[in-house]
C-alpha positions in Angstrom: 124.8 127.2 77.0 123.6 123.7 76.4 121.3 122.4 79.1 121.9 118.9 80.3 119.3 116.3 79.4 116.7 115.7 82.1 116.9 112.3 83.7 114.4 110.6 86.0 115.3 110.7 89.7 116.8 107.5 91.2 114.1 105.3 92.6 115.0 104.6 96.3 113.0 102.3 98.6 113.0 103.5 102.2 112.7 101.0 105.1 110.7 102.0 108.1 113.8 102.5 110.3 115.2 105.1 107.9 111.8 106.9 107.7 111.5 107.1 111.5 115.2 108.3 111.9 114.8 110.8 109.1 111.5 112.2 110.5 112.7 112.5 114.1 116.1 114.0 113.5 117.0 117.1 111.4 120.5 115.9 110.9 122.0 112.7 109.6 121.9 110.7 106.4 118.3 109.4 106.9 117.0 113.0 107.1 119.1 114.0 104.1 117.5 111.3 102.0 114.0 112.5 102.9 115.1 116.0 101.9 116.5 114.8 98.6 113.1 113.1 98.0 111.2 116.3 98.9 113.4 118.2 96.4 112.6 115.6 93.7 116.2 114.5 93.4 115.2 111.0 94.6 112.0 109.1 93.9 111.0 107.8 97.3 109.3 104.4 97.3 107.7 103.5 100.6 106.7 99.9 101.1 103.0 99.6 102.3 104.2 97.4 105.1 106.8 100.0 106.1 104.2 102.8 106.3 102.1 100.6 108.5 105.1 99.8 110.7 106.0 103.5 111.1 102.4 104.3 112.1 102.3 101.4 114.6 105.7 102.3 116.1 105.0 106.0 116.4 101.5 105.4 117.9 102.9 103.1 120.5 106.2 104.9 121.4 105.9 108.5 120.3 102.2 109.4 119.6 103.0 113.1 119.3 105.1 112.3 116.2 102.2 110.7 114.3 101.0 114.0 112.8 104.5 114.7 111.6 104.5 111.5 109.7 101.1 112.1 108.2 102.2 115.6 107.1 105.3 114.1 105.5 103.1 111.7 103.5 100.9 114.6 102.3 103.7 117.0 101.6 106.5 114.9 100.1 106.1 113.1 96.8 106.2 109.4 97.6 105.0 106.2 96.0 103.5 103.8 98.5 103.9 100.3 97.0 102.1 97.1 97.7 104.1 94.2 96.3 102.4 91.4 94.4 102.8 87.7 95.2 105.3 87.5 92.3 107.3 90.3 93.9 107.3 88.5 97.3 108.4 85.3 95.6 111.3 87.1 94.0 112.4 88.6 97.3 111.9 85.5 99.4 115.5 84.2 99.2 117.0 87.7 99.6 115.5 88.8 102.9 114.6 87.6 106.4 111.0 86.3 106.4 109.6 89.3 108.2 111.3 91.7 105.8 110.3 90.1 102.5 107.5 92.6 102.0 110.0 95.5 102.2 112.4 94.1 99.6 109.4 92.9 97.5 108.1 96.5 97.4 111.5 97.7 96.2 111.6 95.0 93.5 108.0 95.6 92.4 108.3 99.4 92.3 111.5 99.2 90.2 113.7 100.8 92.9 117.4 100.5 92.2 118.3 100.9 95.9 116.8 99.8 99.3 118.0 102.0 102.1 117.9 100.5 105.6 119.8 100.5 108.8 119.2 96.7 109.0 121.3 95.6 106.1 122.0 92.2 107.7 118.3 91.4 107.1 118.6 91.8 103.3 120.9 90.7 100.4 121.2 92.7 97.2 119.6 91.1 94.2 116.8 91.3 91.6 118.1 94.7 90.5 118.0 96.2 94.0 121.1 97.1 95.9 120.8 97.3 99.7 122.7 100.1 101.4 122.8 102.1 104.6 121.7 105.7 104.5 125.2 107.0 104.9 126.4 105.0 101.9 123.7 106.5 99.7 124.6 110.1 100.8 128.3 109.4 100.3 127.6 108.2 96.8 125.4 111.3 96.1 128.2 113.6 97.3 130.7 111.8 95.0 128.3 112.1 92.0 127.8 115.8 92.7 131.5 116.3 93.1 132.1 114.6 89.7 129.9 117.3 88.2 131.9 120.1 89.9 129.1 120.9 92.3 
């Protein structure tokens, strides 16, 4: 039996809203994306600004969930990315002003996909496609189906 060639996992940048939804619910597409990252089937890129936003929001609204997030960061392979000024310039025309650091992190980290519930704040470009969590999961199911899985 010939083994398939190993490929690198798809680099996926995760917005703070998807992180929070995935951490706080054990169902749904946001959680499934985090699980795929934990399994190494996706390479999870977390924008440094998004990590700070999750910490801020959880501390203010749901402090009992802060340890859950910190455990996630320790246990699941992630890349926390701080975009450069050049990355921010490339993202400037493709995102609402407050969301430029999120898209800039995706661009700088080489992510092919930015997953967010707030797709109206972003436009695809610079090699990054912006999708909702459900869209990414539907595409993953179709890909697995094409392999007979």
